[in-house]
N, C-alpha and C positions, 0 to 999 in steps of 0.2 A: 300703625295704620296710616294709609295715605290721607292727606287732607281732603276735606269735603269740598265740593265745588261751591263757589261763592253763591250765596242766596240772593235771588233777584230783589232789588230794593222796591219798597212800596211807592206808589205815586211817583214814578220816575220823572214825569214831566215837571212836576212841581219841585222835585229835588234838584233837577238840572238847572231850572230857573233860579232857585234859591241859592245854589252854590255859585252860580255865575254872579249873582248880586253880592254875595259875601266876598268873592274874589275881587270884584270891582271896588267894594268898600275898603278892603284891605289895601289894595293898590293906592286908592285915593288917600288913605290914612298915612301910608308910608311916604307918599309924595309930599303931603302936607307937613309931616314931621321933618322931612328933609329940608324943605324951604324954611320952616320956622327955626330949626336948629342952626342953619347956616346964615340966613339973612338977618334974623332977629337976635338970636342969642350969640351969633358969630363964634360958634364952637369950631375947634379944629376938626379936620376930616376924620381923624381916628376916633374922636368922641362921637361924632355924628354917626359913623359906621357902627360903633358899639351900641348906640342908642337905637338905631334902626333894627339891629339884630335882636335886641331885647324885645322891641315892639313886635317884630315879626314872629318870634317864638311865642310870645304871650298871646298872640292872636290866632294860634293854631298852626303856625308855620313849621312847627316841629315835625309835623307829618311829612312835609317835604324833605326835611333833613333825614328822617328815618328811611323814606323811600330812596333817597340819594345814596345813603350808606349801604343799603341792602342791594341796590341794583347797579351801582356805578361800574363795577367790574364786568358784569354781564353786558351792560350797554356799550362800554368801550370796546369789548371784544367783538360784539355784533357790528358795531360801527366800522371797525377795522376790516372785518370780513366783507362788509358791503363796499367799502372803499376799494379793497383789493380787487374784487370781482368787477366793480364799475370801471376801474382803470384798465383792466385787461379787455373788457368789452369795448371800451372806446378805442383802444389801440387796434384791436382786431377789426373793428368797424372801419377805421381809417385805412387799414391795410387790405381790406376786402378778403379777410380770411374766411374759410368755410370749415366744416367739420372734417372733410377729407384732408384738407391742408394741415389742420392741427393734428390729425392722426398720423400724417406723414412725419411730423416732428417727433411723435412718440415712437414710431418705428425706428427712426434714426438713432434715438437715444439708447434703445435696447432691443435690437431686432430679434435676438434669440431667446428672450424671456418669454415664458408661457403667458399668452394673452387670454385664451378661452379653453375651458375644459368642459366637454359635454359628458355629464354623468352617465347618460344612457348607454354609451358605447366606450366610455373612458378615453375618448378622443381628445388629445392635446394639440392645440394650435399655438405656435409662436406668433409674435407680432409680424414676422416676415411672412409666415404662411397665410395669416389673415389678409395681409396686404396683397399677396399674390392671388389669392382666391377672389378678392374683391376686384382686382384688376382684370381677371378673366371675365368676371360678370360684366364689368364696364365695357370691355372690348367686344364681347359677344352681343350685348344689346345694341351697341353702336353699329356693328356689322349687320344687324337685323333692321336697321333703319330708325331706331329710336334716338331721339335727340333731346337736348335740354328743354325742359318744360313739359315733356311727355310724362304720363303716369303709368306705372306698372303696379298691379295689386299683388300683395303677398298674403297667402292664406296657408299657414303651416304651423305646426307645433314647435315648441322651443328646441333649438339646436344651434350649433355653431354657424351653420349655413345661413340661418335666418339673418344673423348680423352681417355676414359677408355679402348677402344679396342686397340689402338696402344700402349698405356702405358703397358697394360697387355701383349701384344706380346713381348715388350722389356724386360719384367721381366724374360722371358725364352729364350731370344736371338733371337726370331723370328722377322724378318724385315718386316715392313708394307710398302706396295706400295700404296700411297695415290692418288687415281684417281680423276681427275677433273670431277665434275658432269655434266659439259656441253658437254662432249665428247660423241659421238655416232658412231655407226657402225665401219668403218675402223679404226678410231683413237682409239676408245675404245678397239677394238679387238687387235690392235697393242700394247697398254699399258699392257693388260693382258698377251699377249704372251711374250713380251720382259722382263717382270718382272719375268717370270718363277714361278709364284705363284702356290702353291699347293692347296690353298683355296681362295675363294672369299666371302667376307662378304659385302652384299649390303643392303641398306635401302629399305623398301617396296615401297617407292616413286620412286625408281630407277628400279623397276622390269620391266616396259615396255622396257627400254633400254637394259636390259639383255636378255629379250625374243627375241629382234630383232637379236641378234648374237648367240643365244644358239646353233644353228646348227653347228656353226664353233668353238665352245669352245672345249677344250681338255676334253674328257670324264673322265679323271682322276681328273679333277678339282672339288674339293668339294665346294658345294654352300650352303651358309647360309644366311637367310633373317632376318633382325632385324626390329622390328616395327609391326604395325598391320598385322595380318596374314590372307591371303586369298589364299589357296592352288591353286585355279584355275588361279591365276594371276601371278604365278611364274613358272620358268622352272621345268620340271620333276626332281625328286630326290633332290629338294631343301629342306633343313631342317630349321625349325623355331628356331632361335638362342636363343631368350629370355628365354624360359622355360629350355633350356639346361644349360644356365648360372646360373639360379636360383638353379639348382640341384648341380652345381659344388662347391667344397670346397673353402672357402675363406682364407685359411691359405697361408702364404707367401711361394711360391715355392722355390726350391733350386736355387741359383744364377748361371747363365751360365758363362762360361769362356770367358768373354768379358771385354775389357778395354775402356779407354776414347777415343781412336781413332778408335774404331771398329764401324761398321755400325749400325745406329739406324733405319732409314727409308728412303724412296725415295719420292721425290717431283717431279712430272712431270712438265716440263717446255718446252714451245715451243722454239726451237732454229732455227738456219738458215739451218739445215739439213733436215727440212721437218716435219715429224711426231714428236709428243712429245717425249722428252728425259727424262729419269729418273735420276735426279740429286741426287747424294749420300749425305745424311746427316749423319755424324758420331756424336757420343755423344759430343765430344769436340766442334764441330761446333754449335750444338744446344745450348750448354751452352754459348759459346762465343757471339753468336748473341743476346741472351736474356740478358746476363749480361752487355754487352756494352750499351744496351738501358736502363737497370735498373739504372746503376750507372751514365751514361752520362747525362741522362735527370732527374736525382734526384727524382726517384720514391720513394714512402713511403710505409711502411708496411700496412697502413690502406687504401691505394688507392683501388678503385673499377674500373675495366676496362670494357668498353663497346666494345665488339668485334663482329662486324657484318660482318667481312671479312670471306671468305671461309677458312675452316680449312684444306683444301687440299693444301693451299699455305703457304709459310713460314711466311708471314706477320701475318696471323691469328693464325697459329699453333705454331710459335716459338716466334715472337715478342710479341704476346698477351698471349697465353696459357702458354708460358714459364715463365711468371712472376708469374703465379699461382703455377706451379709445383716446380720451383726453389726458389722463393722468398716469397711464401705464400700469394700473393695477391688474392683477389676475382675477378673472371672474369664472366661477364654476356655475354652469347652466344645468338646471334640471328640467326635464320635460314637463313634469307636473309635480306639485307639492305632495309629499308623502310624510304624514306625521310619524309613522313607524320607522322611516329611514332617515329622517331629518338629521339627527345627531350623529348617526353612523357616517353619513356623508361628510359632515363637518370634521369629524375625526380623521376620516380617510384622506381628505384633501387639505388638512391643516387650515381650515377657514378661520379667519379672525373677525369677519363681519357677516352677519346674516340679515337678509331682508325679510320683512313681514308685512302683512296687513292684519288688522285686529283679530279677525276671525281665526287666522292661522295660529296666533298665540294661544287662543283658547283650545284649539285642537291639540296642541302640544301639551298643554296642562292636563288634558283629559287622558293622555297616554300614561300607562303604568311606568313607574320609575325604572330606569335602565342605566347601566354603567356608562354608556357613551355620553349621557347628558352631563356627566361630571368630568369626563376625560378630554373634552374639546379645548381649543385655544381661543374660542370666540370671546371677544372683549366688548363688542358693540352689536346691538340689535337696531336696525335702521328701518323705519317705515312709518306708517300712519294708521290710526284707528285702534290703538291699544287702549282698552277700557281702563279707566282709573281703578275700577274694583279689582282687577287682576294684575295691575302693573307691578306692585311690590312682590306678589307671589311669583310672577313670571321671572323677574330679574333675580329674585332670591333663590328659587329652586334651581335655575339653570346657571347660576353664578355669572351673570352678565353685569359687568360693572357700569356700562354706559348704555342707556336706552335713548336712542336718537329719534325722537318723534318729530315729524314735520307735518305741515298742512300745505296742500296745493292741488291744483287741477292742471291738466295739460294746457288749457288755454288761459289760465288766470294770470294776473300780473301782481298778485299780492301773496306770494308764498310766505310761509312762516317756518321757523325752526326753533325747536326746544334745545338750545345749545348747552344747557347745564343740567339736563335730565330732571327737571322739576316734575314731580309725580303728577300725572294726569294732564299736563299742559301740552298743547300742540305747537306752541311757539310763544312769542312775546312781542310787545312793542314798547319802546321806552316811554315812561311817564315823564321823564325829564326833557328829552329831546324828541318828542313825538313827530315833529315836522321832518326829521331826517328821512324817515321811511313813510311815505304818504299812504298809509292805510288807516282804516277807521271802522269801528262798529257803529252803525247808525240804527236809530229806533225804527221798528216796523210794527204795524198792526198785527197782532198775533193771530187774529181770525182771518184776515184777508192777505197778510204778508205784504201789504203796500207800505212804501216808505212814508214815514211821518216827517213833515216839514214844519219849520217855524214860520212866523209871520212874514219873514223875508223870502220864503220859498226855498230856503236851503235846508238840507236834511239835518236832523237833530242828532248830535253825537250821544253815545251812551256813556253813562258813568260806571265806575267799577261796580260789579254785581248785577248790572242790568243787561239782559240778553239783547243782542242786536245782530243785524246782518253785516257780515264782513264785506267791505268794499275797498277798492284800490283805485287811486287817481290814474287816469289814462293820459300819457304824454307820448304821442305817436313818434316823435322825433327821438325819443330815448329808448334804446333797446331794452332797458330794465323796466320801463313803465308801459310799453306799448301793448296793444291788444290786437292780435292777428285774426281773430274771428274764425269762421268756418268756411269750408269750400262750398261754393254755389248756394249759400244760404245767408240770409240776413241774421243779425245778432241784436235786434232791437230789444229783446227781453233780457239781454245781458249788459246793457249800457243804460245808465241814467245820467241826467243832466242836473246841474246845480246841487252837487252833493257836498263837496268841501266848501265851495264858494260859488257865487254867481258866475255862470258862463263856462264852468268846467264840465268834464265828463268823468265817469267812474265805472269800473267793471263791477258787476253784481255777482257775487259768488253763489248766491242762493242758499248759503249756509248761515245758521244762527250760532254765534259763539258768545261767550261771556268772558269779561276781563276782571281779574282781581286787582287789589290795591297796588300790587307791585308791577302790574302790566303783563302778567302771564295770561295767555288766552287758552280757553278750554272749549272744545267742540261741544255744542249742545244739540243741534238738530239740523235737518235739511228742510228748506222751504219748497213751496210749489208742488208740482206733480211728479216729483222724483224722490225715491227713497233708496237706501242702500241695504243690500242683502248679499251675503256670501262674498263680500269684497267688491261687488259690482253695483253700479247705479242702475236702478230699475225705472224705466219710463212707464208710468201708469197709462199714459195715452196709447202707447204702442200695445201694451198688454190688453187694454180694454178693447181695442180694435180687433185683435185676434180672437179674444173670447166671444165677442159679439158675433163675429162671423161664424164661429163654430157652434154657437147657440141660436142659430137662425135669426141673427141680428137683434137679439134681445138687448135691452138696456143693461149695461154692466158698469159698475163703479169699482175701481181698483185702488187700494190704498195700503199703507204699511201699518202694521200693529206691533207693539212691543211684546216680546216674549222673554220672560226672565232667563238670565244666563246665556243669552245669545247676543251677537253683535248686530247692530242695525235694526231693521224692522222686517218682519215676515210679511209676505204678500197675502192680502185677503181680497176676495172678490165678492161683491154683493150683486146678485143677479135678479132682475125682475122676471119672475116666473109664475104668472097667475095660475096656470094649470097644475103646477107642482110636479110635472113630469120631466125627468132628465136621466138619460143613461150615463151615469157617472163613470162606469168602467170604460165605455167607448170614449167619453170626454177626456179621460186621463190619457188614453192611448193617442188621441189627436194632439194633446198638449205636448207629448214627448217629441212629436215630429215638428211642431210649429214654433215652440219657444225653447230657448236655452234653459238649463236647469234652474239657474238663479232667478229667472223671471216667472216661473210657474207659481201660481198662487198656492200657498200652504192651506189656507182656510177658504171655505165657501159659505155664503149665506144666501138663501133663497127667500125672496119676499114678494108680495103681490105687485108692488111698483116702486120705482125710485123717484124721489122728489127732485125737481129741477128748479133752477132760478128762472127769472123772467127772460133771460137770454138763452134758455135751454141748456144751461150748464148743470151737471149733476152735483147735488149737494152732498159732500162727503164728511163734513165736520162731525155731525152726530154719529154717523156710521163708525168713524174712527174712534170717537170717544167710547162708544158701546163695546167695541172690540169683539172678542170671540167668547165671552163669558155666557154660558147657557142660562145662568141665573138672571142675566140682564137682557139678553136677546131671546125673544120668544119665537123667532123665525127658525126654520130648520137650519142647522149648522153641520158642516162636515169638515174634516181635515185630512190631509194627505198622510196616510200611514206609510212611512218609508220602508217598513219591513214587508208589507203586503203589496206595495206599489199601486195603491188605489185609494180613492176617497172613502172614508168610513164615517158614520155618524159621530158627532162630537157631543157627548153627554157630560154630566158633571164629573164622573169618574175619570174620563179621558182628559178633561180640563185640569183636574187636580194633578194628573201625571205630568202634563205639559208644564204646569206651573212649578212642579218640583224638579223639572229637568230630567224626568225618567222616560220621556218619549222623544225619540230621535226625530228631528225635523230636517 
C-alpha cells in the first residue's frame, strides 16, 4: 500500500516557535561545550569533535543523521541536475541563444531522424522536414509584413503543423498566442482581443467557432485556415494557408534581434481574475522547463514520447515537444486522448515514455484489460496529478517502472520533480540544503487563504506535516528564478513581499502542499477562486459571470466539490432563485454553447438568496462544506446526467450512486 499523506500537526504556530527555540538552545549548548572543552579542558580537536557528536546525538540530532542518510543520494542528484541546467542557461543567456537556434543544432546533429509522428494520419516528419516547414512559415509571414514583436494567434487541434507554425513564427521573432480549443464566444473573443494578434491561423475543424464570433472580430485581423478547405464554411476573406506555405521559400530567414529572455509565445491559463490570461513564455523558460525534465528524469536520446496532451498547454508543448526540439527525441502526437487506443498506439510506435495528467490515468484504469497494455515498451509515465490512491495500481497493472511526477505551472518559478518515484509525491526540497533551491511552504489562514506572518512581518515557514502555500523567491536577473507575468495584465495577486526575508519578493502558486520529514512534497489543494477538473483549471469568476448572464443576472456562486473516485473537484453552482422557476433543459443547451465542457457545473443548487460579505463578496465557505448531499442540503439539488445530457433532480438514491462511482460525471 502507498504511504499515507503526512497528517497536519496540531497547533502549528506553537510547534514552529517551540522547535525554533529548541534549535537555538541546541546550538547554544554545542557552542558552549566547544568553548569549554577547548579553552578550559584544553582537549585535542579529535576529542572535542567526538564529545560534540555525542552531545548532538543525545539532544535529538540523530534525526538529522537519519534524514541525511535517507536523502543524501536524492539531494546530490537533484543538485547536479540544477547545476547542469543552470550552467547551460547562463551560457545561452550570454550567447543570446533562442529556441530556434537550439533547434538548429538539433537538426544539424541528426537531420534525417524522425522528429514528429502524427497518429491521426500516420504522418512522419524528420527534423529536416520540420525545419523546412517552419522556414516556409517564417518566410511567408515575413512576406506578409509581420515582423519581430508582432503576435499571431494559433487555434487548432494537435498535429505536426501546430509545432511547425509557432516554431516558424519564432524564427522571425513573431510571438504565437496559443488558444485553448475548448474556448467559445466571449472567452475566445477575449483571448484574440487581448493578444493584439495581427493574424489568426485556425484549423478547419475550428471554423464553426470562428464563424460564431466573426462579426465582432477586428476587420484588420488576417484570417488563415489550415487543413481541408471548404470556402463556404469559413468567414469571408479567409485564405487557405497550406498552398501558400508550399509556395514559400524554405531557406532559413535572417535571425531577429531576440535573446534568451525575450518572448517566445503565450499560453492562456485560467486564473482567479476571470477570463483566461496570457502567461508569457520566454525562450529561457521554455528551455528551463524542458531541460529540468530531461535531466531530472534521466531521459535518453533514443526515447520515443507519446504526447496526447493539448499542445496549447505547457505540459504538451514544452514538457513533451520540448524534448524533440531541444534534445532530439521523437514525439508521437495524438489529436486527442483515447483510453481505448492508448496502449495500441504505444505498441505501434514503440513508445518508451507516455505523458499523462491525473484524470487520464484513472480513465486508463477504468478500461478492461487488453493485451496491448502488457506488450508495450513504456518505461516511464511523465506528468502531474496522479492520485496517491491509484499510483501503485497504475504502475503495477501497466508495468511502468518509473512514474515521473512533477509540479509546475506555465508561469511559476518553483517547479518540482519527483526524481526517485516516491509514491504520491510531486517533488521534493532538500531538508539539509534547503537554501540551494529557494522555495518554501508558508503558513496560510485556511479560511481566508491569507499569508500568516510573524512579528517581523515575514511569512512563517511550515514544518513537516503542516499544509502551506508553495512560494518561490523571485530574482528577475536570474532566468531560473524570474517571473515573467501575463500579457497586458498585472500580477499583483501572484506576488507577495517579505516572504523569505524583509525586502524580497516571491511568486505565489495558489496551491497548498504538505512536506514530510524527508522533504518530499505532496499536493493538497488549490487556493482562491480556482479549482481543477478534467485536467483544466476552472475559474469560478468566469463561470459565475456566464451563468448569471444566462439566468437573468441572478446571484450565482460557483465552487468545487469533492466526488469520490475522481480527480480534482467537480463544479457546483448555487443560484439565488426566489421564484423557483428555471428551464433546466434550455439552460443546459445554452451552457453547451457558452462554456467548455470542463467548466460546466455538474451540480446545481437553487436557494432563496446568497449571503454576501460587507464588501458584497459571495460567501462560499458554508456552501462548499455542505456539498451536494441531499441529507444535508434542503434546497432543491440537480446534477448533470451525462447519459441524458440534461440536469435531473439529485435525490438520495442518485447521491448514493455518485458516491459509489456508478454515475458517470
